[in-house]
C-alpha positions in Angstrom: -10.0 -24.2 -96.9 -13.1 -23.5 -97.4 -14.6 -26.5 -95.4 -18.4 -26.1 -96.1 -18.2 -25.8 -99.6 -16.4 -29.1 -99.7 -19.4 -30.4 -97.5 -22.3 -28.9 -99.9 -20.5 -30.9 -102.6 -20.6 -33.8 -101.3 -23.7 -33.9 -99.8 -25.2 -32.8 -103.4 -22.6 -35.8 -104.9 -24.2 -38.7 -102.3 -28.3 -37.0 -103.3 -26.5 -37.5 -106.8 -25.7 -41.8 -106.1 -29.4 -42.2 -104.6 -30.6 -41.1 -107.6 -28.8 -43.5 -109.3 -29.4 -46.8 -107.3 -33.1 -45.6 -108.8 -31.7 -47.8 -112.0 -30.7 -51.2 -109.6 -33.9 -50.4 -107.9 -36.3 -50.7 -111.0 -34.5 -54.0 -112.4 -35.2 -55.4 -108.7 -39.2 -54.5 -109.7 -38.5 -55.9 -112.9 -37.4 -59.5 -112.0 -39.3 -59.1 -108.7 -37.1 -60.0 -106.7 -37.1 -61.0 -103.0 -38.1 -58.0 -100.5 -34.8 -58.2 -98.9 -32.8 -57.5 -101.6 -35.7 -54.3 -103.4 -35.6 -52.6 -99.0 -31.8 -53.1 -99.3 -32.2 -51.2 -102.2 -34.4 -49.0 -100.2 -32.6 -48.5 -96.8 -28.9 -47.3 -99.3 -31.2 -45.0 -101.0 -33.0 -43.5 -97.9 -29.6 -43.4 -96.1 -28.3 -41.4 -98.9 -30.7 -38.8 -99.5 -30.9 -38.4 -95.2 -27.0 -37.4 -95.1 -26.7 -35.6 -98.4 -30.5 -33.4 -97.6 -28.8 -32.4 -94.4 -25.8 -31.3 -95.8 -27.1 -29.6 -98.8 -29.4 -28.0 -96.4 -26.9 -25.1 -95.5 -24.9 -22.9 -98.5 -21.9 -22.3 -97.7 -20.8 -18.1 -98.2 -18.1 -18.8 -100.4 -18.4 -20.6 -103.3 -14.7 -20.3 -104.3 -12.5 -23.6 -104.1 -9.1 -24.4 -105.1 -7.1 -27.3 -105.8 -6.8 -28.5 -102.4 -10.6 -28.1 -102.3 -10.8 -30.1 -105.5 -8.8 -32.6 -104.6 -10.0 -33.1 -102.0 -13.6 -33.2 -102.9 -12.7 -35.6 -105.6 -11.3 -38.0 -103.2 -13.6 -37.7 -100.5 -16.0 -38.5 -103.1 -14.9 -41.5 -104.4 -14.8 -43.4 -101.0 -18.0 -42.1 -99.9 -19.7 -43.5 -103.0 -17.8 -46.9 -102.5 -18.8 -47.5 -99.2 -22.6 -46.4 -99.8 -22.8 -48.3 -102.7 -21.5 -51.6 -101.3 -24.3 -51.8 -98.5 -26.7 -53.2 -100.6 -24.9 -55.9 -100.9 -24.0 -56.0 -96.9 -27.9 -55.3 -95.6 -29.3 -58.1 -98.4 -26.4 -60.5 -97.1 -24.8 -62.0 -100.3 -21.9 -60.0 -99.2 -22.2 -60.1 -95.8 -18.6 -58.5 -94.8 -18.3 -54.4 -95.4 -15.1 -54.7 -96.0 -15.3 -57.3 -99.2 -18.8 -55.3 -99.8 -16.6 -52.1 -99.8 -13.3 -53.9 -101.9 -16.4 -54.9 -104.7 -17.6 -51.3 -105.2 -14.5 -49.5 -105.2 -13.5 -51.9 -107.9 -16.6 -51.4 -109.4 -16.2 -48.0 -110.0 -12.7 -47.5 -110.1 -13.2 -49.8 -113.3 -10.8 -52.3 -111.5 -12.7 -55.3 -111.9 -11.2 -57.3 -109.0 -13.5 -58.8 -107.7 -13.5 -61.5 -104.0 -16.2 -63.6 -105.3 -15.4 -67.2 -106.4 -18.8 -67.3 -107.2 -20.6 -64.3 -109.0 -24.4 -66.9 -109.3 -24.3 -65.5 -105.7 -25.5 -62.3 -106.7 -29.6 -61.0 -107.4 -30.1 -59.6 -111.0 -30.3 -56.3 -109.6 -27.3 -56.2 -107.7 -25.1 -57.9 -110.5 -26.5 -55.3 -112.5 -25.1 -52.0 -109.7 -21.8 -53.8 -109.8 -21.2 -53.8 -113.4 -23.2 -50.2 -113.8 -20.6 -48.6 -110.9 -18.1 -49.2 -113.7 -20.5 -47.1 -116.6 -20.9 -44.1 -114.0 -17.0 -44.2 -113.3 -15.1 -45.4 -116.2 -15.7 -41.4 -117.5 -15.8 -40.3 -114.2 -18.8 -40.1 -111.2 -16.8 -36.2 -110.9 -16.8 -35.6 -114.7 -21.1 -37.1 -115.0 -22.1 -34.9 -111.8 -20.4 -31.3 -113.5 -22.0 -32.7 -116.5 -26.3 -32.8 -114.8 -25.0 -30.1 -111.6 -25.3 -26.4 -111.7 -22.4 -24.6 -111.9 -23.2 -23.6 -108.3 -21.6 -20.1 -109.2 -18.2 -21.3 -109.5 -16.5 -23.1 -112.3 -15.4 -26.2 -110.8 -12.0 -26.7 -112.9 -9.9 -27.8 -109.9 -12.3 -30.9 -109.4 -12.3 -31.9 -112.9 -8.5 -31.5 -113.3 -8.3 -33.9 -110.6 -10.7 -36.8 -112.1 -9.5 -36.7 -115.5 -6.6 -38.8 -116.1 -3.5 -38.1 -117.5 -0.3 -35.5 -117.8 -2.5 -32.5 -119.5 -5.8 -31.4 -118.9 -7.7 -30.2 -121.7 -11.0 -28.9 -122.2 -12.9 -29.6 -125.6 -14.4 -26.5 -125.6 -14.0 -23.1 -123.5 -17.1 -23.8 -121.2 -16.2 -26.6 -118.1 -20.1 -28.3 -117.8 -20.0 -28.1 -121.9 -17.1 -30.9 -122.1 -18.1 -32.3 -119.9 -21.6 -32.6 -121.7 -19.8 -33.0 -124.6 -17.8 -36.2 -123.3 -20.2 -37.9 -121.5 -22.8 -38.2 -124.4 -20.0 -39.3 -126.2 -19.1 -42.0 -124.0 -23.2 -42.8 -123.9 -23.7 -43.4 -127.3 -21.2 -45.4 -127.7 -21.9 -47.2 -125.1 -25.6 -47.7 -126.1 -24.8 -48.3 -129.9 -22.4 -51.2 -128.4 -25.2 -52.7 -126.2 -26.5 -53.3 -130.1 -24.3 -54.3 -131.3 -23.8 -56.7 -128.9 -27.5 -57.7 -129.0 -27.4 -58.7 -132.2 -24.5 -61.0 -132.4 -26.7 -63.7 -130.4 -26.1 -62.3 -126.9 -29.4 -61.5 -124.4 -30.4 -58.4 -123.6 -29.4 -58.4 -120.0 -26.2 -59.6 -120.4 -25.8 -57.1 -123.6 -26.2 -54.3 -121.3 -23.7 -54.9 -118.5 -21.3 -57.0 -120.9 -21.0 -53.1 -122.4 -21.0 -51.4 -119.4 -18.1 -53.4 -118.7 -16.3 -52.8 -121.4 -17.1 -49.1 -122.3 -15.6 -48.2 -118.4 -12.7 -50.7 -119.3 -13.5 -53.0 -115.7 -14.4 -56.0 -116.8 -17.2 -57.1 -114.0 -18.8 -60.7 -116.2 -22.8 -62.1 -115.7 -20.8 -65.4 -115.3 -17.7 -67.1 -113.8 -15.9 -67.8 -117.0 -16.3 -64.2 -118.2 -16.6 -63.7 -121.7 -15.3 -67.4 -122.3 -19.1 -67.9 -121.6 -20.4 -67.2 -124.3 -18.4 -69.8 -127.2 -18.9 -67.2 -129.8 -16.0 -65.8 -132.2 -18.0 -63.2 -133.2 -18.6 -61.8 -129.6 -15.0 -62.5 -128.5 -13.7 -60.2 -131.4 -16.2 -57.7 -131.1 -15.2 -57.3 -127.1 -11.6 -57.2 -128.0 -11.8 -54.3 -130.3 -15.0 -52.5 -128.4 -12.3 -52.4 -125.1 -9.6 -50.9 -128.0 -11.7 -48.3 -128.8 -13.0 -46.9 -124.7 -9.5 -47.0 -124.6 -8.7 -44.3 -127.0 -8.9 -40.4 -126.1 -12.6 -39.0 -125.9 -11.0 -36.1 -127.1 -9.9 -37.7 -130.1 -12.8 -38.8 -131.4 -15.1 -34.9 -130.5 -12.1 -34.3 -132.9 -13.5 -36.7 -135.5 -16.5 -35.1 -135.3 -15.6 -32.5 -136.0 -13.6 -34.0 -139.1 -10.4 -33.3 -137.9 -9.6 -36.7 -139.5 -5.9 -36.1 -140.1 -5.5 -34.6 -136.1 -7.1 -38.0 -135.2 -5.3 -40.6 -137.2 -1.7 -38.0 -136.6 -2.1 -38.2 -132.7 1.1 -39.2 -131.9 -0.2 -41.6 -128.6 -3.5 -43.1 -130.1 -0.2 -44.3 -132.8 2.2 -45.1 -129.9 -1.5 -46.9 -128.7 -1.9 -49.1 -131.2 1.9 -50.6 -132.4 2.1 -51.7 -128.7 -1.0 -53.5 -129.1 0.4 -54.7 -132.7 4.1 -55.9 -131.2 2.6 -57.8 -127.9 -0.3 -59.3 -130.0 2.5 -60.6 -132.7 5.1 -61.5 -129.9 3.0 -63.5 -127.4 1.5 -64.9 -130.5 4.3 -66.8 -131.7 5.2 -67.8 -127.8 1.7 -69.5 -127.4 0.3 -70.2 -130.9 1.8 -73.9 -130.4 -0.7 -74.0 -127.3 -3.9 -74.7 -128.8 -5.2 -76.5 -131.6 -6.8 -73.8 -133.5 -3.8 -71.4 -135.0 -6.8 -68.8 -135.9 -8.5 -69.6 -132.6 -5.3 -68.8 -130.6 -4.5 -65.7 -132.6 -8.6 -64.6 -131.6 -7.3 -65.2 -127.5 -3.8 -63.1 -127.9 -5.6 -60.8 -129.7 -8.6 -60.1 -126.9 -5.7 -61.0 -123.9 -3.7 -58.1 -124.9 -6.7 -55.8 -126.2 -8.8 -56.5 -122.6 -5.1 -56.3 -119.9 -3.8 -53.3 -122.0 -7.3 -51.3 -121.3 -7.0 -52.4 -117.8 -10.5 -54.0 -118.3 -10.7 -57.6 -117.6 -12.6 -59.8 -119.1 -11.1 -63.4 -120.1 -11.3 -65.8 -122.7 -8.5 -68.6 -121.6 -6.2 -69.6 -119.0 -3.4 -67.1 -119.2 -1.9 -68.7 -116.1 -0.9 -71.5 -118.4 1.2 -69.5 -120.8 4.4 -69.3 -121.1 5.9 -67.0 -118.5 7.8 -64.6 -121.2 3.7 -63.9 -122.2 2.9 -63.1 -119.1 5.8 -61.2 -118.5 4.4 -59.1 -121.7 1.5 -59.1 -119.7 2.4 -58.0 -116.6 4.3 -54.6 -118.6 1.1 -53.6 -120.4 -0.4 -53.6 -117.1 1.6 -51.1 -116.0 1.6 -48.7 -119.7 -2.3 -49.1 -119.7 -4.7 -47.1 -121.9 -4.8 -43.5 -123.7 -4.5 -40.2 -121.2 -8.2 -39.1 -121.3 -9.7 -42.5 -121.7 -11.9 -44.8 -119.2 -8.8 -46.6 -119.3 -6.6 -47.1 -116.2 -2.5 -47.4 -116.1 0.4 -45.3 -116.1 -1.0 -44.3 -119.9 0.6 -44.1 -122.6 0.9 -40.4 -122.9 3.4 -40.6 -119.8 4.9 -43.4 -121.3 5.8 -41.6 -124.6 7.2 -38.6 -123.1 9.3 -40.5 -120.6 11.0 -42.0 -123.2 11.5 -39.2 -125.3 12.7 -37.3 -122.3 15.5 -40.4 -121.8 16.6 -39.7 -125.8 17.0 -35.9 -124.8 19.4 -37.0 -121.8 21.0 -39.5 -124.1 21.6 -36.9 -126.9 22.0 -34.3 -124.6 25.4 -36.4 -123.6 26.5 -35.6 -127.3 26.1 -32.9 -127.9 25.8 -31.2 -124.7 26.1 -27.1 -126.4 22.3 -28.5 -127.8 19.2 -26.9 -126.6 16.9 -30.1 -126.7 13.1 -29.2 -127.0 10.5 -32.1 -126.6 7.7 -32.7 -128.9 4.0 -34.1 -128.6 2.3 -33.7 -131.3 4.2 -31.4 -133.0 4.1 -29.3 -130.0 6.8 -28.2 -127.6 5.8 -29.6 -124.3 7.0 -27.3 -121.3 9.4 -28.4 -118.5 6.7 -28.2 -116.2 5.2 -31.0 -117.8 7.9 -33.2 -118.0 8.6 -32.7 -114.3 5.3 -33.5 -113.4 5.2 -36.9 -115.2 9.2 -37.6 -113.7 7.9 -36.5 -110.4 4.4 -38.7 -110.9 7.2 -41.7 -111.6 8.9 -41.5 -108.5 5.5 -41.2 -106.2 3.7 -43.9 -108.1 7.0 -46.8 -108.3 7.3 -45.5 -104.6 3.9 -47.0 -103.7 3.6 -49.6 -106.5 6.4 -50.9 -104.1 4.2 -50.3 -100.9 2.0 -52.6 -102.2 4.2 -55.2 -103.0 5.8 -55.4 -99.0 2.4 -54.8 -97.8 0.8 -57.3 -100.3 3.8 -60.5 -99.6 2.5 -60.8 -95.8 -0.5 -62.6 -97.5 1.1 -64.9 -100.2 4.9 -66.3 -101.4 4.2 -66.3 -104.9 5.7 -62.9 -106.2 4.3 -63.3 -109.7 0.6 -63.3 -107.4 1.8 -60.6 -105.5 3.1 -57.9 -107.6 0.1 -58.8 -110.3 -1.8 -57.9 -107.5 -0.3 -54.9 -106.4 -0.4 -53.8 -110.1 -3.8 -55.2 -111.4 -5.8 -52.5 -108.6 -3.7 -49.8 -108.5 -3.4 -49.7 -111.9 -7.0 -50.6 -111.9 -6.9 -53.6 -114.5 -8.8 -56.2 -112.2 -6.7 -59.9 -112.6 -3.8 -61.7 -111.3 -0.7 -63.5 -113.1 0.0 -67.1 -111.1 -2.7 -68.1 -109.9 -6.5 -68.7 -110.7 -7.9 -67.3 -107.5 -10.0 -64.5 -106.7 -8.9 -61.4 -104.3 -10.6 -63.5 -101.7 -7.1 -64.8 -100.6 -5.7 -61.3 -99.4 -6.3 -60.8 -95.5 -9.1 -58.1 -94.5 -5.9 -55.4 -94.0 -5.2 -56.1 -97.3 -8.3 -55.7 -99.3 -8.5 -52.2 -97.6 -5.1 -51.4 -99.0 -6.1 -52.6 -101.9 -9.6 -50.9 -102.3 -7.5 -47.6 -100.9 -5.2 -48.7 -104.1 -7.3 -48.6 -106.8 -9.0 -45.2 -105.8 -5.7 -43.6 -105.6 -4.8 -45.4 -109.0 -7.6 -44.0 -111.3 -7.4 -40.4 -109.0 -3.6 -40.9 -110.2 -2.5 -40.8 -107.0 -2.7 -36.7 -105.9 -6.3 -36.7 -104.3 -5.9 -39.8 -102.2 -2.2 -38.8 -100.7 -3.9 -35.0 -99.8 -5.8 -36.3 -98.0 -4.2 -38.3 -95.6 -1.9 -35.2 -95.2 -2.6 -33.5 -92.2 -1.1 -30.1 -93.2 -4.6 -30.5 -96.1 -7.0 -29.5 -93.7 -5.2 -26.3 -92.2 -7.5 -23.1 -92.8 -4.5 -21.9 -94.8 
């Protein structure tokens, strides 16, 4: 294994995080915050510059990295960024526990939105900003961002980006990887900026517009107030955020095709159509089940559409108390937690594409019993999907289920409420945020469970394999 290259790239990535922390530092100066808050950010920047600077001084002799190194770099980067990103909260005393702070920022970078905070007002404006800023950074991917701005270092970094971009199939929008990363991030940031402007003109303060847009673009869900989007008491803002979440839950490669005026290809995409159909069906079914609970019919539909959008895109904002909904409706939301958004989007979950592939595999399996001599091929967007990718999805499902069951087993030590335990595991592993069956935050769980859930969030965001390889001894061998 090329350990020197792993060390070198990780050091560069720590320097990038130090640069990103300058943004909340500027916010701290603007709001003239207490010196302890500003100092906490400066100390963290200093630590990152020191470690990153020392690590990047010694350049590796061999710049080439294989799949194993790519996986390790991705996993370690997300862990290190979450750990060092949590330090300002600990040093300032606003989240004294390093475990709680690590959970909070892991949730931020992975765009989960789960929180241990019962009251977000304890955070100063700069750290509240940093907390949401991690959504914007992590939404498209920490390494995708790094590759968009870093030099190529005599290396394509293909394995690094392949390990981080979500979905069963990795695809470049252009031939050069660096240009692909840049195109994706430019699209992402332009859409984010447009949404900030939209929210501002809808009546939201500029600071709030920035933070809510970060949570929407990254499909993360950290809010400015304890009552989330309900705080604004505006149907216009609620509906805008509902649509915004769905927009960012779509594969960004499709938006690039839309820019190329390939409109038919965009709307003909099977995953996009399945994604929209799931949203429509879930909204109709839940509306029929809960609309009688609200005096205003239109308001009821508005709430349902919002909650369906926030759950399937794994964002986690809220406008109403879903714990009071009938079990049938909560069951649909739990199902949406597992489905997630589209591959190649900022959303988490199992991904609609994988669900689509599994459905077609199951259909072919049934048909093969009726027509044993018939050759069954699987098509996605009129293209034949190779057997290797099909088997990869099935293997991923098996590992996914085993890890999820393990999470439920360990979390059951902290709670006797099955719905809460299952939804907490699903929420963190699928990068969603809210739990069902309780109005409490994740502060109810033990330190061990919080660490476990933190790693589950990172594993879920990186689609399991990079985190698994991190704990396999053979990964660290020289072979």
